[in-house]
matplotlib code that plots the C-alpha trace (Angstrom):
import matplotlib.pyplot as plt

x = [0.0, 2.8, 4.6, 1.5, 1.2, 4.8, 4.5, 1.5, 3.4, 6.4, 4.3, 2.7, 6.2, 7.2, 4.0, 4.8, 8.2, 6.6, 4.9, 1.6, -0.2, 2.5, 2.7, -1.1, -0.7, 2.3, 0.6, -2.6, -0.7, 1.0, -2.3, -3.7, -0.8, -1.6, -5.2, -4.3, -1.8, -4.4, -7.8, -9.5, -8.8, -5.1, -3.7, -4.8, -1.7, 0.6, -1.6, -1.8, 1.9, 3.0, 1.0, 2.4, 6.0, 5.8, 4.1, 6.9, 9.6, 7.9, 7.7, 11.3, 12.4, 10.4, 12.1, 15.5, 14.5, 13.6, 17.0, 19.0, 17.1, 16.8, 19.5, 17.8, 14.3, 14.8, 15.3, 12.2, 8.7, 7.0, 9.3, 10.6, 7.9, 8.9, 10.0, 13.7, 14.3, 12.3, 14.3, 11.2, 13.0, 16.7, 18.4, 19.5, 15.9, 14.8, 17.6, 16.7, 13.1, 13.9, 16.2, 13.6, 10.9, 13.2, 14.5, 10.9, 9.9, 12.7, 12.0, 8.3, 8.7, 11.5, 10.0, 6.2, 5.9, 8.9, 12.6, 12.1, 9.7, 12.1, 15.0, 13.1, 11.7, 15.2, 16.5, 13.7, 14.3, 18.0, 17.2, 15.0, 16.6, 20.2, 20.8, 18.1, 18.1, 21.8, 23.2, 20.8, 18.7, 21.7, 23.6, 21.4, 18.2, 17.2, 17.1, 13.4, 13.5, 16.2, 15.1, 11.5, 12.3, 12.3, 8.9, 7.4, 8.2, 5.3, 2.8, 5.6, 6.3, 2.6, 2.5, 5.5, 4.3, 1.4, 2.9, 6.6, 7.5, 8.0, 5.5, 5.2, 1.9, 3.5, 6.3, 3.6, 2.2, 5.8, 6.1, 2.9, 4.1, 7.6, 6.3, 3.8, 6.5, 8.3, 5.2, 3.8, 7.0, 8.1, 4.8, 5.6, 9.2, 8.0, 5.8, 8.7, 11.5, 13.0, 13.1, 15.0, 17.4, 18.0, 19.2, 21.1, 19.0, 19.3, 15.6, 14.8, 13.1, 16.2, 18.7, 16.8, 14.0, 10.3, 9.3, 11.6, 10.1, 6.5, 7.3, 8.8, 5.7, 3.5, 5.6, 5.7, 1.9, 1.4, 3.7, 1.7, -1.5, -0.1, 1.3, -1.9, -3.8, -1.5, -3.3, -6.4, -4.5, -2.7, -6.0, -4.9, -8.0, -11.3, -13.5, -14.2, -10.5, -10.1, -12.8, -11.5, -7.9, -9.0, -11.0, -8.2, -5.5, -7.7, -7.9, -4.1, -3.4, -5.8, -3.9, -0.5, -1.8, -3.1, 0.4, 1.8, -0.9, -0.5, 3.2, 3.1, 0.3, 2.0, -1.4, -1.8, 1.4, 0.0, -3.3, -1.5, 0.5, -2.6, -4.6, -1.7, -2.1, -5.8, -5.0, -2.8, -5.2, -8.2, -6.3, -5.3, -8.7, -10.2, -7.7, -9.0, -12.7, -12.3, -10.3, -13.0, -15.9, -14.1, -13.9, -17.6, -18.5, -16.3, -17.9, -21.4]
y = [0.0, 2.4, 1.6, 2.5, 5.8, 6.6, 5.8, 8.1, 10.8, 10.4, 10.8, 13.9, 15.3, 14.4, 16.0, 19.2, 19.3, 19.6, 23.0, 21.8, 25.1, 26.8, 23.9, 24.1, 27.7, 26.9, 23.9, 25.9, 28.6, 25.9, 24.3, 27.7, 28.0, 24.6, 25.6, 29.1, 27.6, 26.1, 27.4, 24.1, 21.3, 20.5, 17.1, 15.0, 12.9, 16.0, 17.8, 14.9, 14.0, 17.6, 18.4, 15.4, 16.2, 19.9, 19.1, 16.7, 19.2, 21.9, 19.6, 18.5, 22.2, 22.8, 19.9, 21.2, 24.6, 23.0, 21.3, 24.3, 26.6, 24.2, 25.9, 29.3, 28.0, 26.9, 30.6, 31.9, 31.7, 31.1, 28.1, 26.6, 24.0, 22.5, 18.8, 19.3, 22.0, 19.9, 16.7, 14.7, 13.8, 13.6, 15.7, 12.5, 11.2, 14.6, 14.7, 11.2, 12.4, 15.6, 13.7, 11.1, 13.7, 15.6, 12.6, 11.3, 14.7, 14.8, 11.2, 11.9, 15.2, 14.0, 10.7, 11.4, 15.2, 16.7, 17.4, 21.2, 21.1, 18.9, 21.2, 24.4, 22.7, 21.6, 25.2, 26.4, 23.8, 24.7, 28.4, 28.2, 25.4, 26.3, 29.7, 31.5, 29.5, 28.9, 32.2, 35.1, 34.8, 35.4, 37.7, 40.7, 42.5, 42.1, 38.3, 37.9, 40.1, 38.1, 34.7, 35.4, 34.3, 30.6, 31.1, 32.8, 29.8, 27.5, 29.0, 28.9, 25.2, 24.4, 26.2, 24.4, 21.0, 21.3, 23.1, 22.2, 25.8, 29.1, 31.8, 35.6, 35.0, 32.5, 35.0, 37.6, 35.1, 34.8, 38.6, 38.9, 36.5, 37.9, 41.5, 40.1, 38.3, 41.2, 43.0, 39.6, 38.6, 42.0, 42.4, 39.2, 40.4, 43.6, 41.6, 39.2, 41.8, 41.1, 37.3, 37.9, 40.3, 37.7, 35.0, 37.4, 37.3, 40.7, 41.1, 44.6, 45.8, 44.7, 46.5, 49.5, 50.0, 49.4, 52.8, 52.2, 48.7, 49.9, 52.4, 49.7, 47.5, 50.3, 51.0, 47.3, 47.0, 50.0, 48.3, 45.1, 46.9, 48.1, 44.6, 42.8, 45.0, 43.9, 40.5, 42.5, 45.0, 42.2, 40.3, 37.4, 37.9, 39.8, 42.0, 39.5, 39.2, 43.0, 43.7, 41.1, 42.4, 46.0, 45.0, 42.8, 45.5, 48.0, 45.9, 45.2, 48.9, 49.6, 47.2, 48.7, 52.3, 51.2, 49.9, 53.3, 55.2, 53.0, 52.1, 51.1, 48.6, 45.4, 43.8, 45.6, 43.9, 40.4, 41.4, 42.4, 39.2, 37.0, 39.0, 38.7, 34.9, 35.1, 37.8, 35.6, 32.6, 34.8, 36.6, 33.4, 31.9, 35.0, 34.4, 30.8, 31.6, 34.4, 32.2, 29.6, 32.1, 33.8, 30.4, 29.7, 33.2, 32.7, 29.3, 30.7]
z = [0.0, 1.0, -2.3, -4.3, -2.5, -3.1, -6.8, -7.1, -5.2, -7.5, -10.6, -9.3, -8.8, -12.3, -13.6, -11.7, -13.3, -16.7, -15.8, -17.1, -17.0, -19.0, -21.4, -22.0, -23.2, -25.3, -27.0, -27.5, -29.5, -31.5, -32.4, -33.4, -35.7, -37.2, -37.9, -39.3, -41.7, -44.1, -45.3, -44.3, -41.9, -41.2, -42.1, -39.1, -38.9, -38.9, -36.4, -33.9, -34.0, -34.3, -31.1, -29.3, -30.4, -29.5, -26.2, -25.2, -26.2, -24.1, -21.1, -21.5, -21.6, -18.4, -16.6, -17.7, -16.3, -13.0, -12.8, -13.7, -11.3, -8.3, -6.3, -6.6, -6.3, -2.7, -1.8, -3.5, -1.9, -5.3, -6.2, -3.0, -2.8, -6.2, -6.2, -6.7, -4.0, -1.5, -2.4, -3.4, -6.7, -7.3, -10.0, -11.7, -12.1, -13.3, -15.9, -17.2, -17.4, -19.3, -21.7, -22.4, -23.1, -25.4, -27.4, -27.8, -29.1, -31.7, -32.9, -33.3, -35.1, -37.4, -38.4, -38.2, -39.0, -40.9, -40.2, -40.4, -37.4, -35.5, -36.1, -35.2, -32.1, -31.1, -31.5, -29.3, -26.6, -26.5, -26.5, -23.5, -21.5, -22.0, -23.5, -21.5, -18.2, -17.9, -19.3, -20.2, -17.0, -14.9, -17.2, -18.2, -17.2, -20.8, -20.3, -20.9, -24.0, -25.7, -24.3, -25.3, -28.8, -27.6, -25.9, -29.0, -31.3, -30.7, -33.3, -35.9, -35.0, -35.4, -38.7, -40.0, -38.8, -41.2, -44.2, -43.9, -44.6, -42.9, -43.7, -42.9, -41.1, -38.8, -38.1, -37.2, -34.6, -33.3, -33.1, -31.1, -28.4, -28.5, -27.7, -25.2, -23.1, -21.5, -20.0, -19.0, -17.1, -15.8, -14.0, -12.1, -11.6, -9.9, -7.5, -6.8, -6.9, -3.5, -4.2, -7.5, -5.8, -3.0, -5.4, -7.6, -10.7, -12.5, -13.5, -14.7, -11.4, -9.5, -11.7, -12.9, -10.4, -10.4, -12.0, -15.0, -15.3, -15.2, -17.9, -20.1, -19.4, -20.6, -23.7, -24.6, -24.2, -26.5, -29.0, -28.5, -29.3, -32.6, -33.5, -32.7, -35.3, -38.1, -38.7, -39.7, -41.8, -43.8, -44.4, -42.2, -40.0, -40.0, -37.9, -35.2, -34.4, -34.7, -32.2, -29.8, -30.1, -29.5, -26.4, -25.0, -25.7, -23.9, -20.8, -20.9, -21.2, -18.3, -16.0, -17.0, -16.4, -13.0, -12.2, -13.1, -11.0, -7.9, -7.8, -4.1, -4.7, -5.8, -6.2, -9.5, -10.7, -10.0, -11.6, -14.7, -14.7, -14.3, -16.9, -19.4, -19.4, -20.2, -22.7, -24.9, -24.7, -25.7, -28.4, -30.1, -29.6, -31.4, -34.3, -34.5, -34.4, -36.9, -39.3, -39.6, -39.7, -42.6, -44.4, -43.8, -45.2, -48.3, -49.0, -48.8]

ax = plt.figure().add_subplot(projection="3d")
ax.plot(x, y, z, "-o")
ax.set_aspect("equal")
plt.show()
């Protein structure tokens, strides 16, 4: 009985290492990229195995991130309860798990989807797990800006999984997430500034102060508002997406302005961070709905 309980506990810890809530958002944007890449229904085989392969790569990258950050996670309230800092799993077991997920991802994508998707996914995995986590995160306050390229890749990966080619519309989806990442993460960094300072991570609020970071969040959100209108201007999407983007951008701007107005209230930083997660999911959902409604209208 105790063995069964321990096994269940172990698998819960393995599951937590994969950062499931983050992976869900990553995979969702990849799947949206798949659907947007074609005027009709994507190839089912490429969609299924592409989703599985990209999911496994995202989970593998998340586990590598846990391993590399374990020594600082123990000192941060938000992360100290993770399996590795608490010793519930060994680093060796986590490393085997991460390697297995990553290798399976590459095998599936290379053999059952296409080599271009596998190569781009590998670059993304290395970019996040190694370049960002090992070097950029600890080297520069612009870490999340530069490292955001890896996190912005999923819709491109999804697009390429179906079409086996890069396209300007896929790169536009990449740009949206790339510009979204700094205001999303800097809002959290403001709320957790003291913890980042304690472990020596040079996040922007630590190196340049909270007011400078709030200004950058506002400026990036304004830029994001401009970027999210481009899909409509280029004919990639229609009025449904445009209205959704304007409403969502308006709310995002509202939160960032409130952060500027009430600098001593850290609750606004966390509200902005939480809203930014919903923002991205709803924005890509609007792209998907608009895409298929446009198809229905054109058929009629």
